[in-house]
C-alpha positions as CSV (number, residue, x, y, z in Angstrom):
1,M,90.2,-31.6,3.1
2,A,92.0,-28.3,2.7
3,E,94.2,-27.5,5.7
4,P,94.2,-24.1,7.2
5,T,97.3,-22.0,6.7
6,D,99.2,-20.4,9.6
7,A,101.3,-18.2,7.2
8,K,98.6,-15.9,5.9
9,Q,97.0,-13.3,8.0
10,L,93.5,-12.7,6.8
11,T,91.4,-9.6,7.0
12,I,87.9,-10.8,8.0
13,F,84.8,-8.7,7.7
14,I,82.2,-10.0,10.2
15,T,78.6,-8.8,10.2
16,G,76.5,-9.1,13.3
17,A,79.8,-8.9,15.2
18,G,78.5,-7.3,18.4
19,Q,76.7,-10.4,19.7
20,G,76.4,-14.2,19.6
21,A,78.4,-16.2,17.0
22,G,79.6,-13.0,15.3
23,L,81.2,-11.7,18.5
24,A,82.6,-15.2,19.3
25,T,84.2,-15.2,15.8
26,V,85.8,-11.8,16.4
27,Q,87.4,-13.2,19.6
28,L,88.6,-16.4,17.9
29,A,89.9,-14.8,14.8
30,T,91.9,-12.1,16.5
31,R,93.4,-14.7,18.8
32,A,94.5,-16.5,15.7
33,G,96.3,-13.4,14.4
34,H,93.8,-12.2,11.9
35,K,92.7,-8.6,11.4
36,V,88.9,-8.3,12.0
37,V,86.5,-5.6,11.1
38,G,83.1,-6.1,12.6
39,S,79.8,-4.5,11.8
40,T,77.2,-4.0,14.5
41,E,73.6,-2.8,14.7
42,L,73.8,-2.6,18.6
43,G,75.4,0.9,18.7
44,S,77.9,1.7,21.4
45,K,77.3,-1.7,23.2
46,G,78.2,-3.6,20.1
47,A,81.2,-1.4,19.4
48,Y,82.5,-1.8,22.9
49,R,82.3,-5.6,22.6
50,I,84.0,-5.7,19.2
51,R,86.9,-3.4,20.4
52,R,87.2,-5.4,23.6
53,A,87.5,-8.6,21.5
54,G,90.3,-7.0,19.4
55,G,88.3,-6.0,16.3
56,L,87.5,-2.6,14.6
57,P,83.8,-1.7,14.7
58,V,82.0,-0.2,11.8
59,Y,78.4,0.7,11.3
60,P,77.2,0.2,7.6
61,D,73.5,-0.1,6.8
62,L,73.5,-3.8,5.8
63,T,70.6,-3.2,3.4
64,R,72.7,-0.7,1.4
65,Q,75.3,-2.3,-0.8
66,E,77.2,1.0,-1.3
67,A,77.7,1.3,2.4
68,I,78.9,-2.3,2.7
69,Y,81.1,-1.9,-0.3
70,S,82.8,1.2,1.2
71,A,83.4,-0.7,4.5
72,L,84.9,-3.7,2.6
73,Q,87.1,-1.4,0.6
74,M,88.2,0.5,3.7
75,S,89.1,-2.7,5.5
76,Q,90.5,-4.5,2.4
77,A,88.7,-7.6,3.5
78,D,89.6,-11.1,2.2
79,V,86.7,-13.0,3.7
80,I,83.2,-12.2,4.9
81,I,81.5,-14.0,7.7
82,N,77.9,-13.0,7.5
83,A,76.7,-13.7,11.1
84,A,74.0,-11.0,11.0
85,P,71.3,-13.6,10.0
86,Q,71.7,-15.1,13.5
87,V,69.1,-12.5,14.6
88,V,66.4,-15.1,13.5
89,N,68.1,-17.9,15.3
90,G,68.4,-17.1,19.0
91,M,66.3,-18.6,21.8
92,P,62.9,-19.3,20.2
93,Q,61.2,-18.0,23.3
94,H,62.3,-14.5,22.4
95,V,59.5,-12.3,20.9
96,L,60.6,-11.1,17.5
97,D,58.9,-9.1,14.7
98,Y,59.5,-11.8,12.1
99,D,57.8,-9.9,9.3
100,D,60.2,-7.0,9.7
101,V,63.3,-9.1,10.4
102,L,62.7,-11.5,7.5
103,A,62.3,-8.7,5.0
104,W,65.6,-7.3,6.4
105,L,67.3,-10.7,6.1
106,E,66.5,-10.9,2.4
107,A,67.4,-7.3,1.7
108,S,70.7,-7.4,3.6
109,T,71.8,-10.7,2.1
110,S,71.3,-9.3,-1.4
111,A,73.2,-6.1,-0.6
112,I,76.1,-8.0,1.0
113,M,76.5,-10.3,-1.9
114,T,76.4,-7.4,-4.4
115,A,79.1,-5.6,-2.4
116,A,81.1,-8.8,-2.0
117,G,81.3,-9.3,-5.8
118,R,82.3,-5.7,-6.4
119,A,85.0,-5.9,-3.7
120,E,86.3,-9.2,-5.1
121,I,86.0,-11.0,-1.8
122,D,87.7,-14.4,-1.8
123,R,85.1,-16.2,0.2
124,I,81.9,-15.8,2.2
125,I,80.5,-17.8,5.1
126,H,76.8,-17.3,5.7
127,L,74.9,-18.3,8.9
128,S,71.6,-19.9,8.3
129,A,69.3,-21.8,10.6
130,A,68.5,-25.5,11.2
131,T,64.8,-24.6,11.3
132,I,64.9,-24.6,7.5
133,Y,64.5,-28.4,7.8
134,G,61.3,-28.0,9.8
135,D,60.3,-30.9,12.1
136,T,62.6,-33.8,11.6
137,H,60.5,-36.1,13.7
138,H,63.2,-37.3,16.1
139,D,65.7,-38.1,13.3
140,A,69.0,-36.3,12.8
141,V,68.9,-34.8,9.3
142,A,72.0,-34.4,7.1
143,E,72.6,-31.4,4.8
144,D,70.8,-33.0,1.8
145,G,67.6,-33.5,3.9
146,H,64.2,-32.2,3.0
147,L,63.6,-28.5,3.5
148,T,60.4,-27.1,4.8
149,L,59.7,-23.9,2.9
150,D,55.9,-23.6,3.4
151,N,56.3,-21.0,6.1
152,K,57.7,-17.5,6.0
153,L,60.8,-18.3,8.0
154,G,61.8,-21.3,6.0
155,A,61.1,-19.5,2.7
156,S,63.2,-16.5,3.7
157,L,66.1,-18.6,5.0
158,H,66.1,-20.5,1.7
159,E,65.9,-17.3,-0.3
160,A,68.9,-15.9,1.6
161,E,70.9,-19.1,1.1
162,E,70.2,-19.1,-2.7
163,T,71.3,-15.5,-2.9
164,V,74.6,-16.4,-1.3
165,L,75.2,-19.5,-3.3
166,D,74.4,-17.8,-6.6
167,G,76.3,-14.7,-5.8
168,G,79.5,-15.4,-7.8
169,V,81.7,-15.6,-4.7
170,P,82.9,-19.0,-3.2
171,A,80.3,-19.5,-0.6
172,Y,79.6,-21.7,2.4
173,I,76.4,-22.1,4.5
174,L,76.3,-23.0,8.2
175,R,72.9,-24.2,9.2
176,T,73.1,-24.0,13.0
177,G,70.9,-25.0,15.9
178,Y,69.5,-22.2,18.1
179,I,72.6,-20.0,19.0
180,M,73.3,-19.8,22.7
181,G,75.7,-17.3,24.4
182,T,75.8,-13.5,24.0
183,H,72.9,-13.5,21.6
184,E,70.5,-10.6,22.2
185,A,67.6,-13.1,22.2
186,G,68.9,-14.4,25.5
187,E,68.8,-10.9,27.0
188,G,65.2,-10.5,25.7
189,V,64.2,-13.7,27.5
190,A,66.0,-12.6,30.6
191,N,64.1,-9.3,30.6
192,A,60.8,-11.2,30.3
193,L,61.7,-13.3,33.3
194,R,62.7,-10.2,35.3
195,N,59.2,-8.8,34.6
196,G,57.4,-12.0,35.6
197,K,56.1,-12.6,32.1
198,G,55.1,-16.1,31.0
199,I,57.1,-18.0,28.4
200,P,55.7,-20.2,25.6
201,N,56.2,-23.9,26.1
202,G,58.3,-26.1,23.8
203,K,58.4,-29.9,24.5
204,H,60.2,-31.3,21.5
205,H,63.9,-32.1,21.5
206,T,65.8,-29.8,19.1
207,A,69.2,-28.6,18.1
208,W,71.2,-25.9,19.9
209,A,74.6,-24.4,19.1
210,H,77.1,-22.8,21.5
211,E,78.3,-19.6,19.8
212,D,82.0,-20.7,20.2
213,D,81.3,-23.9,18.2
214,V,79.7,-21.9,15.4
215,A,82.7,-19.5,15.5
216,S,85.3,-22.3,15.3
217,A,83.5,-23.8,12.2
218,A,83.3,-20.4,10.5
219,L,87.0,-19.7,11.1
220,A,88.0,-23.1,9.9
221,I,86.3,-22.3,6.6
222,A,87.8,-18.8,6.5
223,E,91.3,-20.3,6.8
224,K,90.9,-22.9,4.1
225,T,93.7,-22.7,1.4
226,E,91.3,-23.5,-1.4
227,D,87.6,-23.7,-2.2
228,E,85.4,-26.5,-3.1
229,E,84.0,-26.7,-6.6
230,H,80.4,-27.4,-5.5
231,T,77.8,-26.1,-3.1
232,T,79.0,-26.5,0.5
233,I,76.6,-26.6,3.4
234,Y,77.4,-27.7,6.9
235,N,75.2,-28.5,9.9
236,I,76.5,-27.1,13.2
237,A,75.0,-28.0,16.5
238,S,75.8,-29.0,20.1
239,T,75.7,-32.7,21.2
240,E,72.9,-31.7,23.5
241,N,69.4,-32.0,22.0
242,L,67.2,-30.4,24.6
243,T,63.6,-29.2,24.6
244,P,63.0,-25.4,24.9
245,D,61.5,-26.1,28.3
246,E,64.6,-27.9,29.4
247,V,66.8,-25.0,28.3
248,M,64.5,-22.6,30.2
249,H,64.9,-24.7,33.3
250,K,68.7,-24.3,33.0
251,F,68.4,-20.6,32.2
252,G,66.1,-19.9,35.1
253,A,68.3,-21.8,37.5
254,Q,71.5,-19.9,36.5
255,F,69.7,-16.6,36.1
256,G,68.1,-17.0,39.6
257,T,64.5,-16.6,38.6
258,G,63.6,-20.3,38.6
259,D,61.3,-21.9,36.1
260,P,59.1,-19.4,34.3
261,S,55.3,-19.6,34.2
262,P,53.9,-21.0,31.0
263,L,51.8,-18.7,28.9
264,A,48.1,-19.5,29.0
265,D,46.5,-20.4,25.7
266,F,44.7,-17.1,25.2
267,L,47.9,-15.1,26.0
268,L,49.9,-17.4,23.7
269,Q,47.7,-16.2,20.8
270,L,48.0,-12.5,21.9
271,R,51.7,-12.3,22.7
272,T,53.3,-14.6,20.1
273,S,53.5,-14.7,16.3
274,A,52.5,-17.7,14.1
275,I,56.2,-18.3,13.4
276,Q,57.1,-18.3,17.1
277,R,54.3,-20.7,17.9
278,Y,55.5,-22.9,15.0
279,L,59.1,-22.9,16.3
280,M,57.9,-23.9,19.7
281,S,56.0,-26.8,18.3
282,I,58.7,-28.6,16.3
283,G,62.0,-30.4,16.9
284,T,64.9,-30.2,14.5
285,L,67.8,-32.6,15.0
286,L,71.0,-32.3,13.1
287,D,73.6,-34.7,11.8
288,T,76.9,-32.8,12.0
289,S,79.2,-35.6,10.7
290,K,80.0,-33.7,7.5
291,A,81.4,-30.7,9.3
292,Q,83.4,-33.0,11.7
293,A,84.9,-34.8,8.7
294,D,85.6,-31.9,6.4
295,L,86.6,-29.2,8.8
296,N,88.2,-31.3,11.6
297,W,85.6,-29.7,13.8
298,S,83.7,-31.0,16.8
299,P,81.3,-29.4,19.2
300,K,82.8,-28.6,22.5
301,G,80.4,-26.1,24.2
302,S,77.6,-27.0,26.5
303,I,74.2,-25.2,27.1
304,D,75.2,-24.6,30.7
305,G,78.5,-23.1,29.5
306,A,76.8,-20.8,27.0
307,I,74.4,-19.5,29.6
308,D,77.3,-18.9,32.0
309,K,79.2,-17.0,29.3
310,M,76.1,-14.9,28.6
311,L,75.7,-14.0,32.3
312,L,79.4,-13.2,32.7
313,V,79.3,-10.8,29.8
314,W,76.2,-9.0,31.2
315,R,77.6,-8.7,34.6
316,S,80.9,-7.3,33.2
317,E,79.0,-4.8,31.2
318,E,76.8,-3.8,34.1
319,A,79.9,-3.3,36.2
320,Q,81.4,-1.0,33.5
321,V,78.2,1.0,33.4
322,T,78.3,1.4,37.2
323,V,81.9,2.6,37.1
324,Y,81.1,5.0,34.3
325,H,78.3,6.6,36.3
326,Q,80.4,6.7,39.5
327,E,83.1,8.6,37.5
328,E,80.4,11.0,36.2
329,D,79.1,11.6,39.7
330,S,82.6,12.2,41.1
331,Q,83.3,14.8,38.3
332,T,80.1,16.5,39.2
333,T,80.3,16.4,43.0
334,G,84.0,15.9,43.7
335,I,83.2,12.7,45.6
336,V,84.1,9.2,44.5
337,K,81.4,6.7,45.6
338,A,82.6,3.5,47.3
């Protein structure tokens, strides 16, 4: 196992840096003394989060390799952590336009790899999803396990992985459980709960991943002093294998809404896509022993902790918005609101 070096400060370019595992990696990498440039598709909210974490926000169109190349040249990046694909791997209860997002995933991965080659990037770490394995039927699957590619999600995840591994840059794949923390999918689910909407049921135990655990694995790879001479894929997940319904019970309890109402069958067909219904019907369990052995990594985060972190970030941001509006009001009226 290659040991990380404390002597070299890296410049790390992180995509999807305004949320979830991308934001967690910005926080971890800057604390470790590295320079971080983070791209975000969340506008000012993402930029604020990246700056607060110690990184420099940028806004390239991730489907345009020229825009990415310019950002890489500007930052003089050594390593790319491609966390943007996490958009397809948040809480599976979140409603997502998979047709649009999966087309974006393939286009952005291709553009990133083209730009990475031109910029002579030393290494790329690419986030993928454990759902590429499909239903593992209560067994924890290792990295050489069977892939389920007969659905649009699995096929697109695999296409993106192959693009990364064939891109001519030393590459690593992290197949993670559903990412929990500051991921936008959690906010989408919270908004559904606020509005009293039903949530699709999921009763199969499956893999989840605290965003901080994904970040620590990604940074351990970024700091390696040498690369492997073969394809390197790691499974990353929490020790908690819960059903989506069990996670929603925890979410509702901490969010204060209680357990959500399940979607009736006829509404399930109307409000959810075939991919979302598929995800809610399978259980994917992961064997993470390879990452633990090779990277000296171990999962430390809990589902409860991830939800708590998410709520703390939201409350902090809501407080900042309140202060901002109070300052605006005081400039207009000359009165500071208590």
